[in-house]
N, C-alpha and C positions, 0 to 999 in steps of 0.2 A: 497323748498318743504320739509315737515317733513321726517325724515329718515325712511327707511324700516327696520323692525325688523323681523328676521327669527328665528322661533322656531321649535324644533323637536316635532313631535306628540308622546306623551308618555302616555297620559291618555285617558279614554273613552270620556271625554268631548271634548278634542282637536281632537280626531278621528271623533266625530260627526260633528265638524266644517269642517274637511277635506272632509267628505262624502257629506255634504250638500252645500258646497260652489258653485258648478256648477249651482245649481238652481238659485242662485242670479246673477251669471255672464250671464246666458242664459235666464233670465226672459223675455226679449223682442225678443228672438230668436225663431221665429215661427216654425222652422223645428227641433228644439232640442227635444230629448226624454229623460226624466229622467231615471236614472238607477232604477232597482228594488231594493229598499233599503234593503229588507231582504237579497238579494243575496250579496249586497255590504258589509253588516256587516259580513256575512259568509266569503267572500273573504278576508277581512282584519283581520280575526281572526286566529292567528297561531294554535289555538287548533282545528280549524275546516278546515283549508286549509293546506293540507299536503305539498304544494309547499314551504312553509316557512322552511321546514326541510332541504332542500338542497340549499337554497338561503339566502344571506345576504340582508337585506332590511332596508330602512330608509324613513321616510316621514317628509316633512317640510311644515310649513305654513308661509306665508308672511303677515305681518300686518303693518298698518300705522295708527297712532293715535288710536290704540286699535281696529281697524276694520280689519277683515281678508279680504285680497285682492288677495291672490294667494296660490297655493299649487303645490307640486310635490312629486313624489315617486321615489326612487332609488332602483334598483334590481341588484344583481349579482347572476346569475344562475351558480353556480359552476359546476354542472353536465354537463350543456351544454358547458361551457367554456373548461372543461377538455376533453370532447369528440371531440371538434373542434379546440383544441389548440389555444384558444383565450383568451385575457385579456380584455373582454368587460364588462363595467357596462351599465345598461339600465336606461333610464328615462321613466316614465309613469305618467298618471293621471295629466299631466300639465294643469292647469287652472289659468288664470289671466285675468284682464282687459287689454285693449290696452295700456300697459305701459312698455316700454323697461327696465326701471329701476327695475321693479318687476321681470320680467322674467330673467334678468341678475343676480339679487341677488339669485334667486332660483337655476339657473344653476350653479352658483359659489359654492353654498353649496353642490350640488350633486357632482360636480367635486372634491372638497376638500375631500369629503367622499370617492369617488372612488379611488383617488390617494392614500389615506391612506390605502386602501385595496390592493394596488399593481396593479390596473387596468391601462390600457393604452389608452382605447377608450371609448367614450360615445355614445350609439346608442339609438334610440327610435323615437316615442313612442312605447315601447314594455315592457310588464310586465313579468310574469313568463314564458309564452309560447305563441305560435301563436294562442292558443285557447282563449286568452284574447283579448280585443279590441286593435288593433295595427295600427300604422300609423296615420298621419294627413290627413284629406280630402284636396286634392289639386284641384280636378275637380269634378263638380256635386253638388255644394253647394245647388242648388234648388231642388234636387231630394229627395225623401222620405228616412228617416233614417231607417236602418235595424237593428234588434237586434244584439247585440254584435259587433257593429262597432262604431267608434268615430264620433262625430258631432262637428265641430269647426267652428269658424269664420275665414275668410281669414286672418285677422290680426295675428292670432296665428301662421300661417305659416311664416309670415313676421318676427315675433319676434324670432322664432327659427333660421331662416336664418341670421338675424341680429347679432346673437350671434356667428356665424361662422360655423354653421352646414351646411353640404352639403348632397345631395342625396346619400343614400346607395342602396335602392331598392324601386320600386313601386309595389303596389298591385292593381289589377283592379277588378271591379265588372261588370258582364254582365247582360243585360236585355234580356230575351228570351221570346217571345210570345208562349203561349201554342197553338199548332195547333188544329184546329177543327177536322182535320183528319190527322193521321200520314202519312208522306210522304212514298210512296211505297218503296223507296230504304232502308228506315230504317226498315220497316217490313221484307224485304228480308234479311237484315243483321242479324236481330233477329232470323229469321228462320234458317239461316245458322249457327249462333252461338249455337242455341239449338241442331241442328243436329250434329254439330262437338263436342259437349260436353254433351254426353248422360247421364252422371252421375250427372249432375248439376241440382239443384232444386231451384226454387224461393220461398222464405219464406216471408210471409206477416203476421206479428203477429196479433192475434185477441184479445189479452188481455194484461193488464199491467203485469201480471205474466209472460207471454211469452216474453214481452219486456225486463223485468228484467233479464230473463235467457240469453238474447243475449248481455247484456252490456259488460261483461268481454271478451267474444270472439271477439266482435266488436272492443273494444279498444286495445286488443292484436294485432289485425290486423293493427290498426292505428300505433302502435309502430313499426311494421315491415315496413310499407309502407311510413311513414312520416320521416324516419331517415334523409334524405338529404334535407328536407324542412327547409328553414331559420327560425330560432326562435323556432323550435319544440323541446320540451324536452320530453323524454320518460316518460310515465305516470305509476305511481305505481298503485296497486290495490286500495289504498285509494283515490288517485286522480281520478281514473276512477269512483269510487262511488260518490265522491263529485261533479264531473262534470255532471254526469248523473242525480243526484238529482236536479240540477239546472234547468233541462229542462223537467223532467219526467211529470210534470203537464200539459205541453203545447204540448207534443208530440201527433201526429195524426197518428193513426194506419194505415190509408190508405197510408200514405206518408213515410213509412219505408219499404225499399226493401232490402232483404238480400239474398245472394246466398250461398248455401252450396254444397260441393262436395259429392261424394259417401261415404266418411268417416264421413259425418255429420259435417265437419269442415267449419267454416265461411271463405269464400274466397273473398267475395266482399260485399259491402253494400253502400247504399245511404240513407241519412236521410234528410227530409224536414219538414217544418211546415207552416201552414198558418200564415202570418206575424202578430205579436202582437203589433207593436209599437204604433198604435193608441189607443189601450186599455191601454198601459202603460202610455201614455200621459194623458188620461182621469182619470186614477187612481192616477196621480201625483207620481207614483213610489211606491205606497203603496198597497201591495197585500191584506192585512188584514185591516178591516174585509170584505170589499165589493169589493176591487179592482180586485180580481180574477174573479169576474163575468163580470166586464168591459173588462178584458183581453180576457176571453172566448167568449164574444159577438163580440169583434173585430175580433177574429179568424173566426167566422162564417160569418162576413160581408165582410172581405177583399177579394180582387181579386188577391192578390199576394201570390205566393208560394216562400218561402225562403229556399234555400239549406243550411243546417248546416254543413254537413260532409259527406264524401264519400271516399272509397278506394277500390282498387283491388289488390289482392296479386300478388307480382312480378312474380310468376310462371304461372299466368293466364292472364297476360297482352297481349294485341293485339289478344284476342280471342273473342272479341265481347261482353264480359260480361257487359260492360258499356251500350251497346245498349239494352240488355235485360232489365236492370234496368231502363234505360231512357224511353223506350217505356211504361213500366208499370207505371212509375212515371207520365208521361204525361197523360196516360189514367185515373189515379186516380185524377189528377189535374182537368181534364175536369169534372169528376163525381162530384167533390166538388166545381164546378163553379169558379175555379181559372183561371185567364186569362193570367197571365204572371209570369215569374220566375226570381228571383234574384239569381245569381250564388254564392253569397257571395264572399270572397276575394280569388283571385288567384295571385300568384307571376307572375310578368311580364315575367320572363324567363321560366315559366312552359309552354313551347310551345305545348306540347302534349295535355294538358287539354284545353288550350286556343283554339287549333284547333278544338277540339270537340265542344266547346261552339259556335264557329263561324260556324261550319258545321250545327248546329241547328238554325242558323239565329241570334245568339247572337250578341249584340252590346255593346261595352264598354260604360257605362254611368256614372261611378264614378271611381275615382282614388285616392288612398291613398299612402302616402310616409313615409318611414322610413328614418331617417336622421342619420348621423354619424359625429363625431368630435374627432380629436386627443387631448388627454389631458396630 
């Protein structure tokens, strides 16, 4: 077989090939959802993505006979490594056909690069932080794809394991049915939480201007509460702005729940959206000129609520605040004809959050795996 050629992505034309390769690999993959290409170009642009400022990165393309057949990105998040005393490089955006020679060639190039930077381990799929798509799908291949999660063929897991990677951690997604009527015990917990926290108020923004005013306080709370979560890297003000702009057009005011204390400080929040994946599929990943309308129509038609993010300040945990927000979220979901909820990804060892999901009747229906390998 003709030799595989590995080249570094250094030009706009090679980056275009990098970004659009998955569409060729997954053209017969009925469950695959393309990325929103506008967001992909922003993500891979160091001038627009502040995460490049504290990370080393490299991207490779694999080709045979002049045809692009694979890709991979390497990331070293120095801020995260320094905080956690690790020497980990990360691989992400791995895509190739079912060919061990190709995946092996890509991994070898990333390993060589990582070793040259003084790294000792290779982990992934994981990009700049846990806010980017992470892990390979290992269970639930026939389930619908959710925004900001990976969709891969089973053979891609086999290729990773064949190269010597082993499990580092799993992430699970729960499916939770929206109840027609809230269980009585939840309503009582909410009443008790409101009674025991008289200075707390529930904020449900009514305009985009009000949503924008909450962005910085919400993400500052994320920085406080997510410190111990694997893969999380503290967000700068620039990163907060970039991340929020990615989702602002598809946020649904009814599905944003924020709690403030008597000092008007944000102490808890949960953010959900009506799922947009079907709209992204119909638009083939292109928002402009007309794709945005397909995405917005998909939001109106979907029966799925997808949780994007949530947090409770450490000083207010175990006070029932999650129930206050949860009851309100389910009430809004019913009002918007949403029938079930995807929890998004939870680390397998996050027992507290998982217990809350299961208390609401949640069932694990998808599992993603982050792998590791000594280099």
